[in-house]
C-alpha positions in Angstrom: 44.7 -7.1 -30.9 43.7 -9.3 -28.2 44.2 -7.1 -25.1 42.1 -9.1 -23.2 44.0 -12.4 -23.6 47.5 -10.5 -23.4 46.7 -9.0 -19.9 45.5 -12.6 -18.7 48.5 -14.2 -20.1 50.8 -11.9 -18.7 49.1 -11.8 -15.2 49.3 -15.6 -15.2 53.4 -15.2 -16.4 52.7 -17.4 -19.2 54.8 -16.5 -22.3 53.6 -16.6 -26.1 56.3 -19.7 -26.2 54.4 -21.6 -23.6 51.0 -21.2 -25.5 52.5 -21.9 -28.8 53.6 -25.2 -27.3 50.6 -26.3 -26.0 48.7 -25.5 -29.3 51.3 -27.5 -30.9 52.5 -24.7 -33.2 55.3 -21.9 -33.5 55.8 -19.1 -31.4 55.1 -16.8 -34.3 51.9 -18.6 -35.5 50.7 -17.9 -32.2 51.9 -14.3 -31.9 50.1 -13.6 -35.2 46.8 -15.0 -33.5 47.4 -12.7 -30.4 47.9 -9.8 -32.5 45.2 -10.2 -34.6 46.9 -11.1 -38.0 45.4 -14.7 -37.9 41.8 -15.4 -36.3 42.0 -17.8 -33.6 39.3 -20.6 -33.9 36.9 -21.6 -31.6 39.1 -24.4 -30.1 42.1 -22.3 -29.7 39.8 -20.0 -27.7 38.8 -23.0 -25.3 42.3 -24.6 -25.3 43.8 -21.3 -24.5 41.1 -20.5 -21.6 41.8 -23.8 -20.4 45.5 -23.3 -20.0 45.1 -20.2 -18.3 42.4 -21.4 -16.2 40.0 -18.9 -17.1 36.4 -18.9 -19.2 36.6 -18.2 -22.7 34.8 -15.0 -22.2 37.4 -13.7 -19.9 40.0 -13.6 -22.9 37.5 -13.5 -26.0 37.2 -10.5 -27.8 35.7 -9.5 -31.3 37.7 -9.2 -34.2 37.9 -6.1 -36.1 37.8 -7.6 -39.6 37.8 -4.9 -41.9 42.0 -5.1 -41.7 41.8 -8.8 -42.5 39.3 -8.4 -45.3 41.1 -6.1 -47.0 44.5 -8.0 -46.4 43.0 -10.7 -48.2 41.5 -8.6 -51.1 45.0 -7.0 -51.7 46.4 -10.8 -51.8 44.1 -11.5 -54.4 44.9 -8.6 -56.5 48.4 -9.2 -56.3 48.1 -12.8 -57.7 45.9 -11.1 -60.3 48.3 -9.0 -61.5 51.0 -11.5 -61.2 49.3 -13.8 -63.3 48.2 -11.1 -66.1 52.0 -10.1 -66.0 53.0 -13.9 -66.5 50.5 -14.0 -69.7 51.8 -11.1 -71.3 55.4 -12.4 -71.2 54.1 -15.4 -73.1 
């Protein structure tokens, strides 16, 4: 969760939809970035900071990557299980 970003965005009365439009993505895709489900790229941080008229340092927070790493591992395991099951059905 990007609490600093959310706080500044709300203080500026800018919506998630406003930022999403600025970044040329859907509001859902932006929301996933704001909540930490998708990592915000360096360029996106710069663009968001420009829109909010702040420095990147004022809104940037380090990610807790553990949940993202575990989520990716789960996705890989699910694909492997699906492939194994498909192989047994032949």
